[in-house]
N, C-alpha and C positions, 0 to 999 in steps of 0.2 A: 799503733801510733800513726798519725796522719803523715803523709809524705808531701813533699813539695815538688814543683816542676823545676826546670832548669834555671828559671829566674828567681827561684826561692819563694814563689807565691803558691798559695793553696790552689788546688784544682777547683773548678766550679762546684763539684759535688761535695768536696771537703769544706768549702766555704759555707755551703748551705748547712752542712752538718754542724759546723761550729756555731752558726747563728741559732740553730734549733737547740743546741746544748745550752747556750746562754739563756734562751727563753725558758727551757726546762728548769734550769737552776733557779730562776725567779719564781716559777710555779712551786717548786719544792720549798722555797723559803716561805711561801704563803700557804703551805700545806695543801695545795691543790694537786694531790698525787696522781689522780686519774688523768688530768690534763698534762702533767709533766710526763707521764708514761707515754702518752700519744706522741708527744714531741720527741722523746728519746728514741722511740721505735722508728719514727720517721728519719731521725738522724742516723740510726743504725743501717737503714736501707741505703743512705747516701755514702756512709763510710762503714762497711760491714766488718772491717778488720780492726776496729778500735776496741780493745779489751775493756777500757774504762766505761764505754757506753753500755756494753752488755752487763758489766758489773752493776752499774746504777739501775738499769732496767730490772735486773734480778732482785736487787734489794727493795725496790718499790713493790714488786710483785710479792715478795715475802711479807712486806708490811700490809698489803691488801689481802693476804691470805691465799693467793694463787700459787701454791707451793709447786705444783707440777710445772707451770710455765717458768717460775723462778729457777727451778732446777736446770731447765734447758738453757736459760740465759747465763747462769753462773758457770755451768759446765763449759760453755763456749768461751767465757772470759778466762777461765783457768787454762784452756788450751791455747788461746791467743797470747796470754802472758802468764807463764807458769810461776812467776815471782810475785804475783798480785795476791798478797796474803789475805786481804779482805774477801776476795772472791772465793778462796778456799773455805773461809769461815762461813760465808753465806751458803755455799754449796753443801757443806756438812749439815748446816741447819735445815736446809730444804730436804735432804735425805732423811733426817730424823723426823721431820714433820710428816713425811710421806711413809714412814715406817720402814725405810730401807737402811737398816742399821748396818748390815754387812757392807753395803756399798759406802756408807759413811766412813767405815774403817779403811776401806780401800783408798778413798780420797785423802784420808789423813796420811796414809803411807806415801801417796803421791806428793802431798805437801812437804813431808819430811825430806823426800829426795830432791824436790825442786828448791826448797828454801834453806835447807841445811840448818846449821846450829845458830845462824844469825837471828832466827825467829823462834827461839826456844819458848818464850812466854806465849806466843801465839799457838805453838804446838800443844802446850799444856792446856790452854783454853779450849782448843778443839777436842782434846782427849776428854776433858771434863764434860763437854757438851754431849759426847757420845755415851759416856757412862750414864749421864742423866737421861739421855734419850732411850736407852735400853732398860732403864729401871734400876740401875745400880746406884741407888740414891746414897747409900752409906759411903761408897767409894767417891762419888761425885762431891759429897759434902766434905769429906776429909781432904780432898785435893783443893776444893774451891775456897773453903773458909779461911785458911791462913793467907791466901793470896788476896782475898777480898778485904781482910782486916788491914792489909798493907796498902792496897791500891784504891779501895773504895769504889771499884768498878761496878757500874750498875748492872751489867749483864751477869756478873758473878753473884751479885746480890740476889738477883732473880733466882738463880740456880740454888743458892744457899737456902733461901726461904721456902722454895718449892720442895727441895729435898727434905728439909726439916718437917714440913707438912706431911709429906708422904711417909715419913718415919714416925708419925704420931706426935710430933712436937710443935703443934700449931701455935701455942702461946709464945714460944720462943721465936718462931718464924715471924709472927706479927710484931713482936718487940723490935727485932732487927730491922724489919721493913719500916717501922715508924721512925727509928733512929736515923735510917738512911734518908728518908724523906725530909726529916727535920734538918739534916745537915746539908743535903745536896738537892733537895727538891724532888718532886714526884716524876716518875717515868711511867708510861702507859703499861709496860710489861709488869712492873712491880705492883701497880694498882690492880691489874687483872688478877694476879696471883692472890693478893690480899682479898679481893672480892670473892674468889673461889673458896678461900679458907673460911671467910665469914659465912658463906652459903653452906659449906660442909658442916660447920659447927652449929648451924641453925640460928646464927645471929643476923637475921634478915634486916633489922634496922640499920646495923653498921654496914651491911652489904649495899643497901639502897643509898645510904648517905655517901659512901666513898665513891660509888659510881656517879651519883648525881653531882657531887662536888667537883669531880675531876673531868667528867665527859659531857654531861648533859648541858645543853645550851652553848656548847663550843662547836660551831659548825664544822671546823676543819678536822675535828676529832670524831665526827659522826660514825665513820667506819670503825673506829676503835671502840666506840660505845657498843656497836653491834657485836664486835669481836668479844667484848666482855660478856655479853649475855650468852653468846654462843659457847664460850669457854666454860662458863659455869654450868649450863645445861648439859653440855657434852661431858663434863667431868662427872656429873651425876649419872648419866647414861653409862659411861665407861665403868663406873663402880657398881652398876646393876641397880641403882636406885631409880627405877623407872617412874614410880608413882610420885617421888619427890620431883623428878624432872617435869612431869605433867603439871604439877602444882606451880612450878616456876614458869612454864610456858603460858599457863592461864593468867598468871600475874602480869606477864609482859604483853600478852596478845592485845592488839588494838591500840597500844600506846605509841607505836612508832611505825609509820607506813613504810619507811625504808627497809625495816627489818621484818616486815610482815611475812614475806615468803619464807625466810629462814626459820622463823619461829614456827610457822605452820608445818614446815618440813620436819622439824624436831618433834613437834607434837604428834604428827602422823606416825613417826617412827616409834615413839613411846607407847602410843595407844595400840599399835599393831603388836608390839612385843608383849603387851599385857593382855592380848587377845580381845581387846575392846574394838572389834572389827567395824561394827556399825558406826560407832563414834569416829573411828579413824577415817571413815568415808568422807566425813565433812572436810577433812584436811588432805585427801588424796588430790593429786594434781595441783599441789601448792604453787603459788606464784602464777606466772603466765602459763596458760595451757598451751604446751607445744606438742606438735605431733611427733617430733623426734629431736633429740638434742642437737643433731647436726643440720636440721632443716631450717636454715636461717630465713628462707623466703616464706615459710609457712608459720606465721606467728601465733595463730590461735585455731582452736577447733570450732568450726562454723556451725555444726549441726548439733541437735540435742544429745545429751548423754543418755545412754541406755540404762534401764533398770528393770526390776522384775515386773513392774506394772506397765512396761511398754507393750505395744501391740505384739501379738504372738508371731506375726510374719515380718518382724523388723529385720532390716539388713544393716548390720553393725560393722563399721570399719574400726579395727583395733590397731592403732599405730604403735610401733615399738618405741620404748623410751628406756630400755634396760639392756642388760647384757644377754649373752647366749643362754646361760643357765636359767635366768629369770623368764626368758621367752619359752623355754621348755615347760616351766611351771605354769605359765599362763595358758599354754596349749592344753595341758592336762586338765586344768580347772574348767576350761570351756568344754572340753570333751565330756567331763563328768556331768556338767550341767545339761548338755544336749542329750546325753544318753539317759540320765535319770528322769528328767522332767519331760523329755520328748516333745518339746515345743517346736514351732516351725521357724523360729528365728535363725538367720544365717549369719555367721561371723566370718569376716575376712581378716585374717591375722597376718600382720606384717612382721617378718622375722629376718634375722641375718641370713644371707644367702647360703652360709655353711649348713644351716639347718634344713634346707629344702629336701636333701636326700633322705632324711631320717624322720620327718614329720609328715605322715600321710594326710591328705585331705579327705574329708567325708562329705556327705550331703549337707551337713550342718556347719562345717568349719572348712574354709578355703585358705590354705596356707600359701603365702606369696612373699616376695621380697621387693620392696620399693627402694629406689635409689634416694639419695639425700635430698633432692629437690622435687621429688615426684609425689603427686597426690594420686589417690586411687581413682582410676578412670571410670569405674562403673557407677551404678546408681545405689546410694545408701540412704538410710533414714536416720542413722545415728553414728556418732563418732566417739571413740574413747581412747585413752592412753592405756597401755598394757598393765602398768602398775595399778591404775585406777580400777580396771575391771577385775584384776586379780584380788584386790581387797574386797570388792563387792561379792565375788563368788566365794571367797574364803569365809566371809560372814555367813553366807548361806550354808556352806558345807559344814561349818562348825556347829551351827545351831539347829539345822533341819535335817541332816542326813546321817542316820545311824551307820556305824561302820559295816554292819552285816549287809546293808542294802547296796553297798558299792563294791564289794570284793570281786564279784563276777566282772564288773565293768573295769576295775583296775587291771585284771588279767587280760581282758579283751583289748584294752588300749595297748598293753605291752605286746600282745600277740600281733596287733596291727602294725606296730613299728617294726617288729622282727620280719614280718612278711614283706614290708615295704623295702627293706634292705636285703631281702633274700638273694642269695647268689654272691654277695660280697665275701671276700676272703682276705685275711691278713697276709700281707706280702711275704712274710717269712714262714708261713705255714701255721699249722695248728699248735696248740699248747702241748707240752710234754704230757705223756699219758700219766694221769694221776687221778685218783678219786676225788681229790679236793684241791681246787685252785683258789688262792686268796688274791684278789685284784687290789692293788694299792695305788692311791694317788695322794701325794703329800704336800702339794704346793698349789697356791692360788696365784693367779696373775693379776689380781685386782690392782688397779693403778695407785690406790692410796693405802690399802690395808693388806698388802701381800705378806709382809713379814709377820703381822699380827695373826693372820689366818693360817699360815703355813707351818709345817714341821720340817726341821732339817732331816734329810734322808738318813744320815748316820744315827740320829736319835731314834727314829722309827725302827731301823733295822736292829739296833742294839736291843730293843725290846722284843723283836720278832725272833732273833737268832736262837734264843733259849727255848723256844716253843716249837712244838711239832704241828705246824699249820699247813702242811703240804707244800705245793709250789707257790712261791710268792711272785706274782706277775705284776709288772709295771704297767699301769694305765695312765701314767703321767703324760699330759700333753705338753708340748714345747719343753722337753727336757734339756737341761744344760749339758755342756760337753762332759762335765764330771759325772753327771747323773747317767749319762749314756754308757759309761764304763760299767761292766758287770762286776763291780768291786764289792757290792753289798749283798750278794746272793739274790739279787732281783733279776728276773728274766726280762730283758728289754726286747720289745717286739719291733724288729727292724725290717725294712727301712721306713716303716709307716710313721707319719707325723699326724697324730690324732687331732691336732688343732685344725688342720686343713682337710682331714678325712674322718669326719664324724661317723660315717658308715662303718669304718673299721673299728672305731671305738664301741659302737653298738654291738658288733659281732664279738669283740673281745670281752665286753661286760657280760654278754649272754652266755659265754663259755665259762665264766667264773662261778664258783660255788658261793662266794661271799665277797662283798666289796668293803674295803676300809679306806675312807677318804676324808679329807678336810672339806670345807664348804667351797665347792667349785663346780665347773660344768660336769665333770665326771660324776659327782654326787647326784646332780639333777637328772642326768640321763639314766643312772642306775635306778633312781626312784621311778622314772617314767617306765622303765622296763620291769617294775615291780620286783626288783632283785633284792634279796636279803642283804642289808647294808648296815654299816656302822659309820656314823658321821661325827667327826670331831670338830667342835666349834669353840670359839673364844668369846667369852662374855664381853659385851660392849663393842664387838667388831663383827664377827660372823654369826652372832646370835640374832639372826634376822627373823622377822616375823614368820616367814614360811617354814622355818625349821622348828617352830614352837612345839614343845612337848610338855606333858604334864609334870614330869620330873626328870632328873638325870637318868639316862638310860631308857626314857620313854619313847613311844612311837611318834614320828612326825605326823601331823594331821593330814598333810597333803600326800605324803608317801608312806603308807601304813607299815611297810616292811622295812623302813629305815629307823634305826634307833639312834638317838641323839645323846652325845656325851659332851659336857661343857667344861672347858678350862676356866679358872676363876677370872683371870685377866691376861693381858698380853705379856706381862712381866713374869708371870708364874711359870713353873716348869710344866711340861706336858706329861711328866711321868705318872702322876696320880690318875689323871684322866685316861691315859693310855692303858695303864694296868687294869683299871675297871673295865674298859672297853674290850680289851683282849681276853679277859676272863669270860666275858659274855660270848665272844666269838668261839672260844674253846668249847663252851657249853653247847653252842649251836652245832659245832662240828661233831661233837660226840653224839648228839641226838639225830644227826642226819644219816 
């Protein structure tokens, strides 16, 4: 809340903040959300302790789909004013959109303590949102339906119709949505869910009509029209209907310049997942070509793209635009290309500084780390993004390189990495003497899909306890305080923090007999070391193109000694996937 000086007047900064707030309110009324956001963020600089400002900023970011930034703003609002119920609602929504379901429950508990019994209805709404977010559609429906019938609340209507759809009651969902719109008028969220249902049931005429009637031609809802298309395609991807998603992308492509980058990104994702690598290349580097997501001063790649027809002595700068694990993958693909074809091209690979101690340079690949505003100072003939060149090389690898031709090179790359970190030791000493060590990593730190990609440690260990798999070794980077406690028969390697010391992670993986991991950096490094591995992924989330296998339990194309096991979706139990994977691990141990 704004303070006043001794004369009762606002300070100059607070006066500016109030003026900006009024301007922002006008922009919001005109649905110019991006302009309103700029004004509110400027107001927050002038008056940083006003909870309502951060609350409004958070809700605009939610509306624009920037869930990570919305989370930060709404969290600050709840800390500045623990009795601001709307901020708690928005914060829980942001957590759910980011896949942080456990954290959503924690904030609900905070809200209960802060708001008490005076806001019982708000607590129930938040509880319904969490049930819905974690996929408990039956529970969410049973809680939401009676309250919706009484209140006709639009947010509850959205949850009711979405839950009915997920439970296979699409016709009932559409009927409730139509009745609500007839009585109270349409809202964007209800329209989006109806569009997704029409798409799912194959009623494309109704799908196009409802989106066209509500969004198209209405300029202030242009971003919502984009959200509609994203939602429908993303729903198909999450359900594993990649060919259906490709069909929708083709239908939208070229119709809307504002959404072109987003549609190209989704198209790239689907084509890569269906192993149509050469076609995916057309969509790699979607939108503006940026050398790195953080390099604001370097807007485009200035030099030609490299491809297989480029001159043999090309000098190619590869700028990172992905995470640590993806950079490991790019490194291996370039090494395979250089070793198998033996051409004279030289690749300069930009990676996170943490990777420099474990990725050795060779005569054909120079590993370096550039800062956020730094361009490569040397002479190059071509420039690429790391994801772009990875797709190009994946296409080559899948179509032109038989597995028996590369096995010797896989082992040579692994040996080069081990030699590069030779002499490194784990701080707490060697593993316990045992013929078989199973290295485990159960959590991803992905900013948006962590919960969907990760397994709870207690769930993993419950399956491991009954099996005789030797020593179970923790290879988890950035472990939480609870995970550090040796309560689950896992051996924590203290005091090493693998996230900041990847050399120790390499040594630890090399000492293991087998690796069991979700899709994360540990899995990529195990693959780089050609270590026998079992990788657990979630369809629609960690089922990324580079983990592609011919079938469940099949080998990864890029990491031949890694077997891939897939969970149906983020709401399903890991049990079936884990049991199948562990049976294969037992077989491997018995044969070793």
